[in-house]
PyMOL Python script that loads the backbone (N, CA, C, O; Angstrom):
from pymol import cmd

cmd.read_pdbstr("""\
ATOM      1  N   MET A   1     -12.536 -64.436   7.875  1.00  0.00           N
ATOM      2  CA  MET A   1     -11.708 -64.396   9.364  1.00  0.00           C
ATOM      3  C   MET A   1     -12.255 -63.336  10.089  1.00  0.00           C
ATOM      4  O   MET A   1     -12.522 -62.277   9.520  1.00  0.00           O
ATOM      5  N   ASP A   2     -12.463 -63.512  11.346  1.00  0.00           N
ATOM      6  CA  ASP A   2     -12.692 -62.447  12.162  1.00  0.00           C
ATOM      7  C   ASP A   2     -11.481 -62.222  13.122  1.00  0.00           C
ATOM      8  O   ASP A   2     -11.880 -62.444  14.266  1.00  0.00           O
ATOM      9  N   VAL A   3     -10.357 -61.922  13.117  1.00  0.00           N
ATOM     10  CA  VAL A   3      -9.199 -61.606  13.539  1.00  0.00           C
ATOM     11  C   VAL A   3      -8.494 -60.777  12.944  1.00  0.00           C
ATOM     12  O   VAL A   3      -8.309 -60.839  11.729  1.00  0.00           O
ATOM     13  N   ASP A   4      -7.942 -59.785  13.771  1.00  0.00           N
ATOM     14  CA  ASP A   4      -7.028 -58.710  13.296  1.00  0.00           C
ATOM     15  C   ASP A   4      -5.698 -58.783  13.658  1.00  0.00           C
ATOM     16  O   ASP A   4      -5.322 -58.227  14.690  1.00  0.00           O
ATOM     17  N   PRO A   5      -4.813 -59.490  12.835  1.00  0.00           N
ATOM     18  CA  PRO A   5      -3.311 -59.558  13.461  1.00  0.00           C
ATOM     19  C   PRO A   5      -2.877 -58.522  14.033  1.00  0.00           C
ATOM     20  O   PRO A   5      -1.854 -58.616  14.711  1.00  0.00           O
ATOM     21  N   ALA A   6      -3.518 -57.338  13.906  1.00  0.00           N
ATOM     22  CA  ALA A   6      -2.463 -56.265  14.542  1.00  0.00           C
ATOM     23  C   ALA A   6      -2.793 -56.221  16.248  1.00  0.00           C
ATOM     24  O   ALA A   6      -1.967 -55.875  17.093  1.00  0.00           O
ATOM     25  N   ASP A   7      -4.082 -56.620  16.504  1.00  0.00           N
ATOM     26  CA  ASP A   7      -4.482 -57.166  18.122  1.00  0.00           C
ATOM     27  C   ASP A   7      -3.378 -57.657  18.725  1.00  0.00           C
ATOM     28  O   ASP A   7      -2.985 -57.278  19.829  1.00  0.00           O
ATOM     29  N   LEU A   8      -2.571 -58.932  17.694  1.00  0.00           N
ATOM     30  CA  LEU A   8      -1.881 -59.623  18.464  1.00  0.00           C
ATOM     31  C   LEU A   8      -0.251 -59.223  18.171  1.00  0.00           C
ATOM     32  O   LEU A   8       0.731 -59.930  18.400  1.00  0.00           O
ATOM     33  N   LEU A   9      -0.295 -57.732  17.538  1.00  0.00           N
ATOM     34  CA  LEU A   9       1.598 -57.781  17.273  1.00  0.00           C
ATOM     35  C   LEU A   9       2.089 -56.916  18.539  1.00  0.00           C
ATOM     36  O   LEU A   9       3.313 -56.785  18.539  1.00  0.00           O
ATOM     37  N   PRO A  10       1.532 -56.389  19.455  1.00  0.00           N
ATOM     38  CA  PRO A  10       2.326 -55.563  20.723  1.00  0.00           C
ATOM     39  C   PRO A  10       2.893 -57.056  21.634  1.00  0.00           C
ATOM     40  O   PRO A  10       4.064 -56.991  22.009  1.00  0.00           O
ATOM     41  N   GLU A  11       2.298 -58.050  21.902  1.00  0.00           N
ATOM     42  CA  GLU A  11       2.939 -58.979  22.642  1.00  0.00           C
ATOM     43  C   GLU A  11       3.946 -59.866  22.142  1.00  0.00           C
ATOM     44  O   GLU A  11       4.388 -60.804  22.805  1.00  0.00           O
ATOM     45  N   LEU A  12       4.377 -59.530  20.780  1.00  0.00           N
ATOM     46  CA  LEU A  12       5.335 -60.457  20.243  1.00  0.00           C
ATOM     47  C   LEU A  12       6.927 -59.683  20.395  1.00  0.00           C
ATOM     48  O   LEU A  12       7.246 -58.499  20.498  1.00  0.00           O
ATOM     49  N   ARG A  13       7.634 -60.811  20.358  1.00  0.00           N
ATOM     50  CA  ARG A  13       9.106 -60.497  21.019  1.00  0.00           C
ATOM     51  C   ARG A  13      10.170 -60.584  19.852  1.00  0.00           C
ATOM     52  O   ARG A  13      11.340 -60.368  20.167  1.00  0.00           O
ATOM     53  N   CYS A  14       9.909 -60.845  18.687  1.00  0.00           N
ATOM     54  CA  CYS A  14      10.675 -61.427  17.447  1.00  0.00           C
ATOM     55  C   CYS A  14       9.972 -60.314  16.272  1.00  0.00           C
ATOM     56  O   CYS A  14       8.831 -59.858  16.207  1.00  0.00           O
ATOM     57  N   PRO A  15      11.313 -60.081  15.302  1.00  0.00           N
ATOM     58  CA  PRO A  15      10.774 -59.436  14.162  1.00  0.00           C
ATOM     59  C   PRO A  15       9.721 -59.927  13.326  1.00  0.00           C
ATOM     60  O   PRO A  15       9.490 -61.128  13.185  1.00  0.00           O
ATOM     61  N   VAL A  16       9.121 -59.068  12.806  1.00  0.00           N
ATOM     62  CA  VAL A  16       8.014 -59.609  12.027  1.00  0.00           C
ATOM     63  C   VAL A  16       8.524 -59.069  10.566  1.00  0.00           C
ATOM     64  O   VAL A  16       9.242 -58.089  10.364  1.00  0.00           O
ATOM     65  N   LEU A  17       7.973 -59.950   9.618  1.00  0.00           N
ATOM     66  CA  LEU A  17       8.181 -59.497   8.254  1.00  0.00           C
ATOM     67  C   LEU A  17       6.753 -59.440   7.836  1.00  0.00           C
ATOM     68  O   LEU A  17       6.192 -60.533   7.753  1.00  0.00           O
ATOM     69  N   ALA A  18       5.916 -58.163   7.500  1.00  0.00           N
ATOM     70  CA  ALA A  18       4.606 -58.237   6.877  1.00  0.00           C
ATOM     71  C   ALA A  18       4.526 -57.911   5.080  1.00  0.00           C
ATOM     72  O   ALA A  18       4.480 -56.769   4.622  1.00  0.00           O
ATOM     73  N   LEU A  19       4.523 -58.847   4.455  1.00  0.00           N
ATOM     74  CA  LEU A  19       4.389 -58.354   3.247  1.00  0.00           C
ATOM     75  C   LEU A  19       2.950 -58.154   2.320  1.00  0.00           C
ATOM     76  O   LEU A  19       1.975 -58.644   2.890  1.00  0.00           O
ATOM     77  N   PHE A  20       2.725 -57.673   1.317  1.00  0.00           N
ATOM     78  CA  PHE A  20       1.580 -57.088   0.861  1.00  0.00           C
ATOM     79  C   PHE A  20       2.144 -57.154  -0.570  1.00  0.00           C
ATOM     80  O   PHE A  20       3.341 -57.153  -0.857  1.00  0.00           O
ATOM     81  N   GLY A  21       0.885 -57.222  -1.608  1.00  0.00           N
ATOM     82  CA  GLY A  21       1.027 -56.856  -3.029  1.00  0.00           C
ATOM     83  C   GLY A  21      -0.234 -55.818  -2.950  1.00  0.00           C
ATOM     84  O   GLY A  21      -1.247 -55.770  -2.253  1.00  0.00           O
ATOM     85  N   ASP A  22       0.312 -55.011  -3.996  1.00  0.00           N
ATOM     86  CA  ASP A  22      -0.537 -53.367  -3.857  1.00  0.00           C
ATOM     87  C   ASP A  22      -2.079 -53.835  -4.914  1.00  0.00           C
ATOM     88  O   ASP A  22      -3.026 -53.065  -5.078  1.00  0.00           O
ATOM     89  N   ALA A  23      -1.992 -55.168  -5.477  1.00  0.00           N
ATOM     90  CA  ALA A  23      -3.182 -55.389  -6.201  1.00  0.00           C
ATOM     91  C   ALA A  23      -4.536 -56.300  -5.429  1.00  0.00           C
ATOM     92  O   ALA A  23      -5.616 -56.653  -5.902  1.00  0.00           O
ATOM     93  N   ASP A  24      -3.891 -56.502  -3.944  1.00  0.00           N
ATOM     94  CA  ASP A  24      -4.626 -57.234  -3.140  1.00  0.00           C
ATOM     95  C   ASP A  24      -5.943 -56.799  -3.248  1.00  0.00           C
ATOM     96  O   ASP A  24      -6.174 -55.604  -3.067  1.00  0.00           O
ATOM     97  N   ASP A  25      -7.019 -57.719  -3.566  1.00  0.00           N
ATOM     98  CA  ASP A  25      -8.196 -57.623  -3.469  1.00  0.00           C
ATOM     99  C   ASP A  25      -8.981 -58.429  -2.358  1.00  0.00           C
ATOM    100  O   ASP A  25     -10.169 -58.712  -2.510  1.00  0.00           O
ATOM    101  N   SER A  26      -8.280 -58.774  -1.265  1.00  0.00           N
ATOM    102  CA  SER A  26      -8.733 -59.301  -0.363  1.00  0.00           C
ATOM    103  C   SER A  26      -8.788 -58.914   1.213  1.00  0.00           C
ATOM    104  O   SER A  26      -9.538 -59.352   2.086  1.00  0.00           O
ATOM    105  N   ILE A  27      -7.626 -57.836   1.304  1.00  0.00           N
ATOM    106  CA  ILE A  27      -7.244 -56.930   2.549  1.00  0.00           C
ATOM    107  C   ILE A  27      -7.654 -55.600   1.843  1.00  0.00           C
ATOM    108  O   ILE A  27      -7.984 -55.307   0.694  1.00  0.00           O
ATOM    109  N   PRO A  28      -7.485 -54.878   3.079  1.00  0.00           N
ATOM    110  CA  PRO A  28      -7.214 -52.950   2.701  1.00  0.00           C
ATOM    111  C   PRO A  28      -6.043 -52.686   2.981  1.00  0.00           C
ATOM    112  O   PRO A  28      -5.742 -52.125   4.034  1.00  0.00           O
ATOM    113  N   VAL A  29      -5.141 -53.063   2.042  1.00  0.00           N
ATOM    114  CA  VAL A  29      -3.480 -53.236   1.842  1.00  0.00           C
ATOM    115  C   VAL A  29      -2.873 -51.538   3.088  1.00  0.00           C
ATOM    116  O   VAL A  29      -2.096 -51.476   4.041  1.00  0.00           O
ATOM    117  N   ALA A  30      -3.427 -50.855   2.630  1.00  0.00           N
ATOM    118  CA  ALA A  30      -3.113 -49.450   3.109  1.00  0.00           C
ATOM    119  C   ALA A  30      -3.385 -49.570   4.669  1.00  0.00           C
ATOM    120  O   ALA A  30      -2.478 -49.582   5.501  1.00  0.00           O
ATOM    121  N   LEU A  31      -4.652 -49.652   4.953  1.00  0.00           N
ATOM    122  CA  LEU A  31      -5.032 -49.660   6.183  1.00  0.00           C
ATOM    123  C   LEU A  31      -4.144 -50.756   7.092  1.00  0.00           C
ATOM    124  O   LEU A  31      -3.777 -50.529   8.244  1.00  0.00           O
ATOM    125  N   SER A  32      -3.831 -52.174   6.235  1.00  0.00           N
ATOM    126  CA  SER A  32      -3.211 -52.935   7.075  1.00  0.00           C
ATOM    127  C   SER A  32      -1.894 -52.521   7.187  1.00  0.00           C
ATOM    128  O   SER A  32      -1.396 -52.815   8.274  1.00  0.00           O
ATOM    129  N   VAL A  33      -1.096 -51.875   6.338  1.00  0.00           N
ATOM    130  CA  VAL A  33       0.257 -51.441   6.481  1.00  0.00           C
ATOM    131  C   VAL A  33       0.140 -50.410   7.833  1.00  0.00           C
ATOM    132  O   VAL A  33       0.936 -50.573   8.758  1.00  0.00           O
ATOM    133  N   ASP A  34      -0.855 -49.380   7.896  1.00  0.00           N
ATOM    134  CA  ASP A  34      -0.629 -48.402   9.054  1.00  0.00           C
ATOM    135  C   ASP A  34      -0.917 -49.283  10.150  1.00  0.00           C
ATOM    136  O   ASP A  34      -0.188 -49.426  11.131  1.00  0.00           O
ATOM    137  N   ARG A  35      -1.927 -49.826   9.961  1.00  0.00           N
ATOM    138  CA  ARG A  35      -1.930 -50.661  11.834  1.00  0.00           C
ATOM    139  C   ARG A  35      -1.220 -51.894  11.915  1.00  0.00           C
ATOM    140  O   ARG A  35      -1.367 -52.175  13.104  1.00  0.00           O
ATOM    141  N   ILE A  36      -0.676 -52.631  11.506  1.00  0.00           N
ATOM    142  CA  ILE A  36       0.593 -53.286  11.640  1.00  0.00           C
ATOM    143  C   ILE A  36       1.862 -52.238  12.277  1.00  0.00           C
ATOM    144  O   ILE A  36       2.592 -52.521  13.227  1.00  0.00           O
ATOM    145  N   ALA A  37       1.895 -50.802  11.362  1.00  0.00           N
ATOM    146  CA  ALA A  37       3.093 -50.582  11.565  1.00  0.00           C
ATOM    147  C   ALA A  37       3.226 -49.910  13.075  1.00  0.00           C
ATOM    148  O   ALA A  37       4.213 -49.912  13.811  1.00  0.00           O
ATOM    149  N   ALA A  38       1.784 -49.276  13.324  1.00  0.00           N
ATOM    150  CA  ALA A  38       1.619 -48.823  14.611  1.00  0.00           C
ATOM    151  C   ALA A  38       1.178 -49.769  15.948  1.00  0.00           C
ATOM    152  O   ALA A  38       0.850 -49.438  17.088  1.00  0.00           O
ATOM    153  N   ALA A  39       1.304 -50.963  15.363  1.00  0.00           N
ATOM    154  CA  ALA A  39       0.791 -52.181  16.699  1.00  0.00           C
ATOM    155  C   ALA A  39       2.487 -52.823  16.720  1.00  0.00           C
ATOM    156  O   ALA A  39       2.665 -53.506  17.729  1.00  0.00           O
ATOM    157  N   LEU A  40       3.515 -52.745  15.968  1.00  0.00           N
ATOM    158  CA  LEU A  40       4.403 -53.534  16.350  1.00  0.00           C
ATOM    159  C   LEU A  40       5.337 -53.156  17.315  1.00  0.00           C
ATOM    160  O   LEU A  40       5.884 -52.055  17.252  1.00  0.00           O
ATOM    161  N   PRO A  41       5.576 -53.970  18.212  1.00  0.00           N
ATOM    162  CA  PRO A  41       6.271 -53.550  19.626  1.00  0.00           C
ATOM    163  C   PRO A  41       7.738 -53.131  19.316  1.00  0.00           C
ATOM    164  O   PRO A  41       8.159 -53.221  18.163  1.00  0.00           O
ATOM    165  N   ASP A  42       8.499 -52.687  20.302  1.00  0.00           N
ATOM    166  CA  ASP A  42       9.674 -52.076  19.954  1.00  0.00           C
ATOM    167  C   ASP A  42      10.978 -53.218  19.643  1.00  0.00           C
ATOM    168  O   ASP A  42      11.966 -53.184  20.377  1.00  0.00           O
ATOM    169  N   VAL A  43      10.935 -53.737  19.052  1.00  0.00           N
ATOM    170  CA  VAL A  43      12.057 -55.054  18.480  1.00  0.00           C
ATOM    171  C   VAL A  43      12.736 -54.897  17.216  1.00  0.00           C
ATOM    172  O   VAL A  43      11.951 -54.794  16.273  1.00  0.00           O
ATOM    173  N   ALA A  44      13.847 -54.853  16.940  1.00  0.00           N
ATOM    174  CA  ALA A  44      14.563 -54.467  15.896  1.00  0.00           C
ATOM    175  C   ALA A  44      14.389 -55.602  14.864  1.00  0.00           C
ATOM    176  O   ALA A  44      14.046 -56.744  15.169  1.00  0.00           O
ATOM    177  N   GLY A  45      14.677 -55.151  13.537  1.00  0.00           N
ATOM    178  CA  GLY A  45      14.263 -56.382  12.628  1.00  0.00           C
ATOM    179  C   GLY A  45      13.044 -56.266  11.653  1.00  0.00           C
ATOM    180  O   GLY A  45      13.092 -56.768  10.530  1.00  0.00           O
ATOM    181  N   HIS A  46      11.935 -55.581  12.125  1.00  0.00           N
ATOM    182  CA  HIS A  46      10.886 -55.435  11.232  1.00  0.00           C
ATOM    183  C   HIS A  46      10.810 -55.148  10.088  1.00  0.00           C
ATOM    184  O   HIS A  46      11.532 -54.161   9.947  1.00  0.00           O
ATOM    185  N   GLY A  47      10.191 -55.514   8.794  1.00  0.00           N
ATOM    186  CA  GLY A  47       9.989 -55.146   7.864  1.00  0.00           C
ATOM    187  C   GLY A  47       8.568 -55.246   7.180  1.00  0.00           C
ATOM    188  O   GLY A  47       7.938 -56.300   7.267  1.00  0.00           O
ATOM    189  N   ILE A  48       8.227 -54.520   6.727  1.00  0.00           N
ATOM    190  CA  ILE A  48       6.605 -54.026   5.930  1.00  0.00           C
ATOM    191  C   ILE A  48       7.225 -53.526   4.555  1.00  0.00           C
ATOM    192  O   ILE A  48       8.097 -52.672   4.393  1.00  0.00           O
ATOM    193  N   THR A  49       6.388 -54.459   3.385  1.00  0.00           N
ATOM    194  CA  THR A  49       6.866 -54.168   2.052  1.00  0.00           C
ATOM    195  C   THR A  49       5.629 -54.123   1.520  1.00  0.00           C
ATOM    196  O   THR A  49       4.793 -54.798   2.120  1.00  0.00           O
ATOM    197  N   VAL A  50       5.214 -53.445   0.440  1.00  0.00           N
ATOM    198  CA  VAL A  50       4.355 -53.602  -0.557  1.00  0.00           C
ATOM    199  C   VAL A  50       4.815 -53.614  -1.661  1.00  0.00           C
ATOM    200  O   VAL A  50       5.576 -52.745  -2.087  1.00  0.00           O
ATOM    201  N   PHE A  51       4.295 -54.929  -2.509  1.00  0.00           N
ATOM    202  CA  PHE A  51       4.837 -54.875  -3.911  1.00  0.00           C
ATOM    203  C   PHE A  51       4.106 -54.445  -4.795  1.00  0.00           C
ATOM    204  O   PHE A  51       2.936 -54.782  -4.615  1.00  0.00           O
ATOM    205  N   PRO A  52       4.285 -53.805  -5.735  1.00  0.00           N
ATOM    206  CA  PRO A  52       3.818 -53.105  -6.578  1.00  0.00           C
ATOM    207  C   PRO A  52       3.270 -54.000  -7.703  1.00  0.00           C
ATOM    208  O   PRO A  52       4.202 -54.594  -8.244  1.00  0.00           O
ATOM    209  N   GLY A  53       1.869 -54.346  -8.330  1.00  0.00           N
ATOM    210  CA  GLY A  53       1.305 -55.027  -9.106  1.00  0.00           C
ATOM    211  C   GLY A  53       1.267 -56.381  -8.432  1.00  0.00           C
ATOM    212  O   GLY A  53       1.097 -57.172  -9.359  1.00  0.00           O
ATOM    213  N   ALA A  54       1.325 -56.946  -7.484  1.00  0.00           N
ATOM    214  CA  ALA A  54       1.215 -58.428  -6.650  1.00  0.00           C
ATOM    215  C   ALA A  54       0.212 -58.580  -6.267  1.00  0.00           C
ATOM    216  O   ALA A  54      -0.129 -57.522  -5.737  1.00  0.00           O
ATOM    217  N   ASP A  55      -0.861 -59.597  -6.163  1.00  0.00           N
ATOM    218  CA  ASP A  55      -2.107 -60.082  -5.722  1.00  0.00           C
ATOM    219  C   ASP A  55      -2.142 -60.571  -3.995  1.00  0.00           C
ATOM    220  O   ASP A  55      -1.115 -60.321  -3.364  1.00  0.00           O
ATOM    221  N   HIS A  56      -2.863 -60.997  -3.528  1.00  0.00           N
ATOM    222  CA  HIS A  56      -2.875 -61.264  -2.271  1.00  0.00           C
ATOM    223  C   HIS A  56      -2.169 -62.774  -1.712  1.00  0.00           C
ATOM    224  O   HIS A  56      -2.290 -63.347  -0.629  1.00  0.00           O
ATOM    225  N   GLY A  57      -1.331 -63.160  -3.039  1.00  0.00           N
ATOM    226  CA  GLY A  57      -0.250 -64.526  -3.055  1.00  0.00           C
ATOM    227  C   GLY A  57       1.103 -64.035  -3.196  1.00  0.00           C
ATOM    228  O   GLY A  57       2.017 -64.834  -2.990  1.00  0.00           O
ATOM    229  N   LEU A  58       1.334 -62.999  -3.475  1.00  0.00           N
ATOM    230  CA  LEU A  58       2.368 -62.109  -4.293  1.00  0.00           C
ATOM    231  C   LEU A  58       2.692 -62.812  -5.356  1.00  0.00           C
ATOM    232  O   LEU A  58       3.744 -63.421  -5.553  1.00  0.00           O
ATOM    233  N   PHE A  59       1.380 -62.680  -6.329  1.00  0.00           N
ATOM    234  CA  PHE A  59       1.792 -62.889  -7.924  1.00  0.00           C
ATOM    235  C   PHE A  59       1.528 -62.235  -8.469  1.00  0.00           C
ATOM    236  O   PHE A  59       0.789 -61.434  -7.898  1.00  0.00           O
ATOM    237  N   THR A  60       1.762 -61.977  -9.691  1.00  0.00           N
ATOM    238  CA  THR A  60       1.627 -60.772 -10.482  1.00  0.00           C
ATOM    239  C   THR A  60       0.475 -60.849 -11.545  1.00  0.00           C
ATOM    240  O   THR A  60      -0.163 -59.886 -11.971  1.00  0.00           O
ATOM    241  N   GLY A  61       0.313 -62.257 -11.923  1.00  0.00           N
ATOM    242  CA  GLY A  61      -0.728 -62.755 -12.674  1.00  0.00           C
ATOM    243  C   GLY A  61      -0.777 -63.859 -12.684  1.00  0.00           C
ATOM    244  O   GLY A  61       0.090 -64.584 -12.196  1.00  0.00           O
ATOM    245  N   ALA A  62      -2.191 -64.389 -13.451  1.00  0.00           N
ATOM    246  CA  ALA A  62      -2.865 -65.669 -13.568  1.00  0.00           C
ATOM    247  C   ALA A  62      -1.720 -66.798 -13.354  1.00  0.00           C
ATOM    248  O   ALA A  62      -0.655 -66.522 -13.906  1.00  0.00           O
ATOM    249  N   PRO A  63      -1.763 -67.965 -12.676  1.00  0.00           N
ATOM    250  CA  PRO A  63      -0.890 -68.751 -13.090  1.00  0.00           C
ATOM    251  C   PRO A  63      -0.593 -69.618 -14.548  1.00  0.00           C
ATOM    252  O   PRO A  63      -1.541 -69.947 -15.261  1.00  0.00           O
ATOM    253  N   SER A  64       0.795 -69.945 -14.902  1.00  0.00           N
ATOM    254  CA  SER A  64       1.069 -70.295 -16.245  1.00  0.00           C
ATOM    255  C   SER A  64       1.688 -71.971 -15.893  1.00  0.00           C
ATOM    256  O   SER A  64       2.746 -72.245 -15.327  1.00  0.00           O
ATOM    257  N   PRO A  65       0.787 -72.801 -16.360  1.00  0.00           N
ATOM    258  CA  PRO A  65       1.018 -73.761 -16.137  1.00  0.00           C
ATOM    259  C   PRO A  65       2.302 -74.399 -16.910  1.00  0.00           C
ATOM    260  O   PRO A  65       2.574 -75.598 -16.835  1.00  0.00           O
ATOM    261  N   ASP A  66       3.185 -73.294 -17.789  1.00  0.00           N
ATOM    262  CA  ASP A  66       4.501 -73.853 -18.685  1.00  0.00           C
ATOM    263  C   ASP A  66       5.516 -73.283 -17.302  1.00  0.00           C
ATOM    264  O   ASP A  66       6.716 -73.452 -17.522  1.00  0.00           O
ATOM    265  N   VAL A  67       5.251 -72.760 -16.186  1.00  0.00           N
ATOM    266  CA  VAL A  67       6.269 -72.075 -15.276  1.00  0.00           C
ATOM    267  C   VAL A  67       6.096 -72.409 -14.478  1.00  0.00           C
ATOM    268  O   VAL A  67       4.916 -72.365 -14.128  1.00  0.00           O
ATOM    269  N   ALA A  68       7.234 -73.092 -13.407  1.00  0.00           N
ATOM    270  CA  ALA A  68       6.716 -73.024 -12.077  1.00  0.00           C
ATOM    271  C   ALA A  68       6.216 -72.304 -11.149  1.00  0.00           C
ATOM    272  O   ALA A  68       6.968 -71.342 -10.997  1.00  0.00           O
ATOM    273  N   ARG A  69       5.092 -72.237 -10.239  1.00  0.00           N
ATOM    274  CA  ARG A  69       4.612 -71.475  -9.598  1.00  0.00           C
ATOM    275  C   ARG A  69       5.345 -70.374  -8.822  1.00  0.00           C
ATOM    276  O   ARG A  69       4.831 -69.275  -8.611  1.00  0.00           O
ATOM    277  N   ARG A  70       6.715 -70.761  -8.360  1.00  0.00           N
ATOM    278  CA  ARG A  70       7.610 -70.441  -7.336  1.00  0.00           C
ATOM    279  C   ARG A  70       8.013 -69.121  -8.568  1.00  0.00           C
ATOM    280  O   ARG A  70       8.350 -68.028  -8.111  1.00  0.00           O
ATOM    281  N   ASP A  71       7.982 -69.219  -9.356  1.00  0.00           N
ATOM    282  CA  ASP A  71       9.387 -68.725 -10.324  1.00  0.00           C
ATOM    283  C   ASP A  71       7.993 -67.578 -10.730  1.00  0.00           C
ATOM    284  O   ASP A  71       8.375 -66.750 -11.558  1.00  0.00           O
ATOM    285  N   GLN A  72       6.838 -67.428 -10.409  1.00  0.00           N
ATOM    286  CA  GLN A  72       5.561 -66.406 -11.120  1.00  0.00           C
ATOM    287  C   GLN A  72       5.719 -65.689  -9.580  1.00  0.00           C
ATOM    288  O   GLN A  72       4.912 -64.768  -9.706  1.00  0.00           O
ATOM    289  N   LEU A  73       6.099 -65.598  -8.639  1.00  0.00           N
ATOM    290  CA  LEU A  73       6.045 -64.547  -7.538  1.00  0.00           C
ATOM    291  C   LEU A  73       6.704 -63.406  -7.892  1.00  0.00           C
ATOM    292  O   LEU A  73       7.638 -63.439  -8.694  1.00  0.00           O
ATOM    293  N   VAL A  74       6.331 -62.432  -7.397  1.00  0.00           N
ATOM    294  CA  VAL A  74       6.286 -61.130  -7.920  1.00  0.00           C
ATOM    295  C   VAL A  74       7.976 -60.907  -7.251  1.00  0.00           C
ATOM    296  O   VAL A  74       8.288 -61.158  -6.087  1.00  0.00           O
ATOM    297  N   PRO A  75       8.868 -60.401  -8.277  1.00  0.00           N
ATOM    298  CA  PRO A  75      10.238 -60.478  -8.381  1.00  0.00           C
ATOM    299  C   PRO A  75      10.637 -59.705  -6.613  1.00  0.00           C
ATOM    300  O   PRO A  75       9.904 -58.924  -6.006  1.00  0.00           O
ATOM    301  N   GLY A  76      11.584 -60.079  -6.285  1.00  0.00           N
ATOM    302  CA  GLY A  76      12.239 -59.564  -5.029  1.00  0.00           C
ATOM    303  C   GLY A  76      11.601 -60.410  -3.749  1.00  0.00           C
ATOM    304  O   GLY A  76      12.284 -60.773  -2.791  1.00  0.00           O
ATOM    305  N   PHE A  77      10.700 -60.570  -3.839  1.00  0.00           N
ATOM    306  CA  PHE A  77      10.065 -61.449  -2.783  1.00  0.00           C
ATOM    307  C   PHE A  77      11.038 -62.383  -2.080  1.00  0.00           C
ATOM    308  O   PHE A  77      11.477 -62.027  -0.987  1.00  0.00           O
ATOM    309  N   LEU A  78      11.398 -63.494  -2.583  1.00  0.00           N
ATOM    310  CA  LEU A  78      12.266 -64.776  -2.184  1.00  0.00           C
ATOM    311  C   LEU A  78      13.518 -63.862  -1.653  1.00  0.00           C
ATOM    312  O   LEU A  78      14.025 -63.929  -0.533  1.00  0.00           O
ATOM    313  N   PRO A  79      13.878 -63.026  -2.682  1.00  0.00           N
ATOM    314  CA  PRO A  79      15.276 -62.554  -1.980  1.00  0.00           C
ATOM    315  C   PRO A  79      15.181 -61.900  -0.783  1.00  0.00           C
ATOM    316  O   PRO A  79      15.869 -62.298   0.157  1.00  0.00           O
ATOM    317  N   MET A  80      14.363 -60.855  -0.640  1.00  0.00           N
ATOM    318  CA  MET A  80      13.812 -60.471   1.048  1.00  0.00           C
ATOM    319  C   MET A  80      13.541 -61.328   1.586  1.00  0.00           C
ATOM    320  O   MET A  80      14.416 -61.289   2.452  1.00  0.00           O
ATOM    321  N   LEU A  81      12.825 -62.389   1.860  1.00  0.00           N
ATOM    322  CA  LEU A  81      12.112 -63.836   2.515  1.00  0.00           C
ATOM    323  C   LEU A  81      13.836 -64.090   3.410  1.00  0.00           C
ATOM    324  O   LEU A  81      14.296 -63.997   4.548  1.00  0.00           O
ATOM    325  N   LYS A  82      14.234 -64.401   2.206  1.00  0.00           N
ATOM    326  CA  LYS A  82      15.684 -65.155   2.174  1.00  0.00           C
ATOM    327  C   LYS A  82      16.856 -64.049   3.270  1.00  0.00           C
ATOM    328  O   LYS A  82      17.741 -64.485   4.006  1.00  0.00           O
ATOM    329  N   ALA A  83      16.524 -62.731   3.078  1.00  0.00           N
ATOM    330  CA  ALA A  83      17.266 -61.866   3.905  1.00  0.00           C
ATOM    331  C   ALA A  83      16.781 -62.035   5.198  1.00  0.00           C
ATOM    332  O   ALA A  83      17.506 -62.117   6.190  1.00  0.00           O
ATOM    333  N   PHE A  84      15.494 -62.091   5.201  1.00  0.00           N
ATOM    334  CA  PHE A  84      14.605 -61.995   6.619  1.00  0.00           C
ATOM    335  C   PHE A  84      14.971 -63.151   7.417  1.00  0.00           C
ATOM    336  O   PHE A  84      15.019 -63.049   8.643  1.00  0.00           O
ATOM    337  N   LEU A  85      15.283 -64.453   6.707  1.00  0.00           N
ATOM    338  CA  LEU A  85      15.434 -65.316   7.897  1.00  0.00           C
ATOM    339  C   LEU A  85      16.982 -65.595   7.748  1.00  0.00           C
ATOM    340  O   LEU A  85      17.299 -66.424   8.601  1.00  0.00           O
ATOM    341  N   GLY A  86      17.694 -65.341   7.243  1.00  0.00           N
ATOM    342  CA  GLY A  86      19.011 -65.599   7.212  1.00  0.00           C
ATOM    343  C   GLY A  86      19.908 -64.704   8.356  1.00  0.00           C
ATOM    344  O   GLY A  86      21.129 -64.848   8.431  1.00  0.00           O
TER     345      GLY A  86
END
""", "prot")
cmd.dss("prot")
cmd.show_as("cartoon", "prot")
cmd.util.cbc("prot")
cmd.orient("prot")
């Protein structure tokens, strides 16, 4: 994709939740976090988190056929998402 989400952020007027896995090999995580943090508008409620050991999909390992995929997400992701949306 030839889109940089940070270019769009200054126009937003709602809280942003940006979640990353530090084992993501699809994007440069540290650069993305820096660019997003710098571009966020002055709106309360933003959140930026990098989950240790998580990949681009916020999973920490290869899919296990014996476990629901939802249950294979990095610990802490779903509670954080629920709190942000709540």
